N, C-alpha and C positions, 0 to 999 in steps of 0.2 A: 420111682414113687413106691413106697411100701404100703401094706395094708393099714399100718398105723396112721398114715397121713393121706389115705385115699378117700374116694367118695363115700364108701360105706361108713368109715370112721367119722367123716364129716356129718353124714346124716344122723348117726347116733348121737354125736355131741350136740348138734344144733336142734334136734327134736326131742332129745331125752328119751328116745325109744331104742330098743334093740333092733338090729337088722336081721331080717329073715332071709334075705337074698338080694342079689343085684345083677343087673344086666347092663353091660357096657356097650355103647355104640362107638365105633371107630371115629375119633376126632370130635365126638359130640358129648352131650350130657349123659349121665348114668341114671338108669331107672333103678330105684331102690325100694324093696318091699320091707315095711316095718313090721314089728311083731304084733301090732294091732290090726294088721290087714291093709293099712293104707299104703299107697304107692306114691312116692315122691320122685322129683327130678333133682339131681345134684349136678351142678355146673361149676366148673373151675373157671375163674376169671383171669383176665390178663394181669391184673394187679389189684391192690386193695381199692383203688379209686373206681375201677371198673365194676367190681362187685357191689360197692356201695351205691354207685350210680344206678345200676340195674335194680337193686332192691328198693331204693327210694323211688325210682320211676314206676315200678310195678305198684307200689303202695299208693302213689299219687294218682295213678290211673284208676285204681280200684276205689279210691276215695270219692271219685265223681259219681259212683253208683250208676254208671251208664254202660260201660263195656265189661265184658267178662275177661278177667285176667287171673292167672294162677295165684293162689294164696302163698305168700312168702312165710316160711316157717323159721327162717334164721339165716344168718350169714356171718362170715368172718373175713379175714384179709384175703382168703383164697377161694372160698366156697360159698355158693348160694344154694339153698334148699327151698324148693317150692312144690306146690301140688303138681301131680302128673295130670295132663289133660288127655282124657280118652278120646281118640280121634275117630271121626266119622267121615261123611262125604258132604261136599257143598251142595246146596240146593237153592232154588230161587227165593223161597221164603226166608231162609236164613240170611241170604245176601241182602234182601230188603231190610230186614230187622237190623242187620249189622250197619247198614247205612244210617238208619235212624239213631242207633246207639252211638255211632261215631259223631254224629251231629251234636248229640247231648254231651258227649265227652268234651268236644271243642268248646261248647257253650259254657261249660263249668269254669273255664277261664284260667288265667295265670296272672301273677302280680305284674309281670312286665314281659316284653319280648326278651328272650334269653334267660328268663328266670329258671333256675334249677328247681327240681322238686324239693319240697321241704326235707332238710337233712341230707340232701344230695350234694356232691362236690361241684365246684365251679369247673374244675378240670375233669371232664367226663370223656365219654367215648361215643362214637357212632360206628358200630362194628368194631374193627380193630384200629380205627383211626381216632386220634385224639380230637375232642370237640370241646371248645371252651363255652361255658354258659356265662356270658357277660350281658348284663342288662342294658336295654336301650329303650328310648321313648318312642321313636318312630321306626316303623318296620323297614322302609326302604334303606335308610342309612345303616341300621343294625344288620340287615340281611347282607348288604354289601361287605361291611367291615368284618363281621364275625362268622359268616357262613360261606360266602363266595371267595373273597380275596385270600384268606389263609391257605386254602387248598389250591387256588390258582398259583400263588407264589411258590408253593412247594412243588407243584407240577412243573413249573418253569425251571426251578432250581435243580430238579432231578432230571431235566432234559426230556420230559414226557410231552410237554407242550412247547412249541416254538413261539418266539416273541410275537410274530404276526398273528398267530392264533390267539395268544393271550390278549392281544389288543382288542379283539372282538368281544371277549368277556368283559374287559375293562370298560368298553363302551356301554355295555348293559348296565354296569354298576353306576356309571355317570348318569344314565338316563332312568335309573330306577324310580325316582319320584314320579315321573310321568308314565312309566310302564306298570306300576304296581296296582293300579286300579283304585277303587274307593278305599278309604281308611277302614280298617277292621280292628276290633279290640284284640288283645293277646289271647290266643286260644291255648287250651291244654293239649299239647301234641304228644302222640306216641313218638314221633320223631324219626323212626326208621321203618316206616309202614310199607314195606314191600311184601309181596305175596307170601314169602317164606316165613314171615312173622305173624301171619294170620293162620290159626289152626281151626279147622272146621270140626267141631266137637261131636262126639257121639250123642250128645244131648240135643243136637239140632241147632246149635248156636255157634257163632264165630268167637274165637278167643284170641287175645293178643299176647304175644310174648316178646322178649328181647327188645325192650324200648330203649330209645335214646331221648327220653322225655325232657321237654323244656317248653317254655312259653314261646309261641310263634304264630305264624299266619296259618289259618285253617286250610287254605288251598295247598299248602306244602304237603300235608299228609295225603290229600287226595291225589296230588300230582305224583307222589312217590308210589301210591297204590297202582297208578296207571303205567308206571315206568316198565315194569317187568310182567305185566298182565295179572289178572285176578279172575277167578271163576265168577261168572255172573256179574261182571263189573258194572254193566248197565243197570242192573237191579240195585247194586250198592249205591251208585250215584243217584239213582231215582229216589231211593229211600232217604238219602241224605238231603237232597234238594227239596223233598216234600216236607221234611222236618224243619229244615233251616235253609231257606232259599239262598242260593249263591248269587253273588253280585254279577251284574251284566258283564259279559266278556270274559268270564272265568276260563272258558275253554281256551281262549287265545293266550292266557297267562300260564297254561300248563308248562310249556318249555321253560319259562322263567323260574318256576318253582322246582323243576327237575334239574336245573343247573347245579344246585347244591349237591344232591346225591350223585350226579354224574361226575362232578369234580372229586368227590370222595372216592368213588370207584376208580377214577383216573390215578390218584396217588397210591391207591392200594394195589391195583391190578394192571394199570397202564393199558396197553393194547388199544382196542377199538373204543374204549370209553373216552379217550381224549377227543377222538373225532366226533363222537356223539355229543360231548359237551360243547364243542364248537358249533355243531349243527343246532343244538338247543339255543345257544346264544344268538345265532343268526335268526332263528325263528322268533325268539323273544323280541328282537329289534324290529322284525317285520310285522309283528302283530298289530 
């Protein structure tokens, strides 16, 4: 990659400003300083669909006026330029406010389960894994067909999951109508809400980055947030439940909603994630 097609050139082209300096992080986005003093992040996408999906997702989340997300300044087939979030430290108050803001984001809704952000592609991504945004009317059937089974089939085909283990996940899909809990309207999801995509800003608020945004079940975002830990998680959940009380039994459905991200991690990274996915499936069946 030459300077002419690198992050600095992308920042200049997409913002219309000269570049005063840049700082590259190994394997990550590049921080670029513009000639007007602003600092932006320049991220290279997997392909044009990935860049478009992320840009549309950030704008859709911002459009709810609920959570803080970086402003998108521009994108093309390879690059996304957005505001730099000055990072601070998590604290209990910020966590409570984040929970309330997340509840408001979800309540802003989506047109359907599986609905892509306006202008976003149907063939999107979650991390480095392809993710199809296909609309569905009822969450249990949609979740099984478009979120669980595609990754289960790939894991089996690649030899990461054995047939007996896959059968446990298939039983969850068969029983989803009874396991899913009360019906919920489609929520506006971040879609990849693990702790690494929550930045605790220097302004004392939580910011969301790197979405795999789509219409889904609000408990999915919360379950993913719990999967790898989050600072002051109890305060986040308390703030959420105060703003938008969760349906009875939601704690028991956490493994059901974690099944999707665990299967995604299984096909991307293999290893212990396959065992975790099977454990989550068994827990969902026992709930």
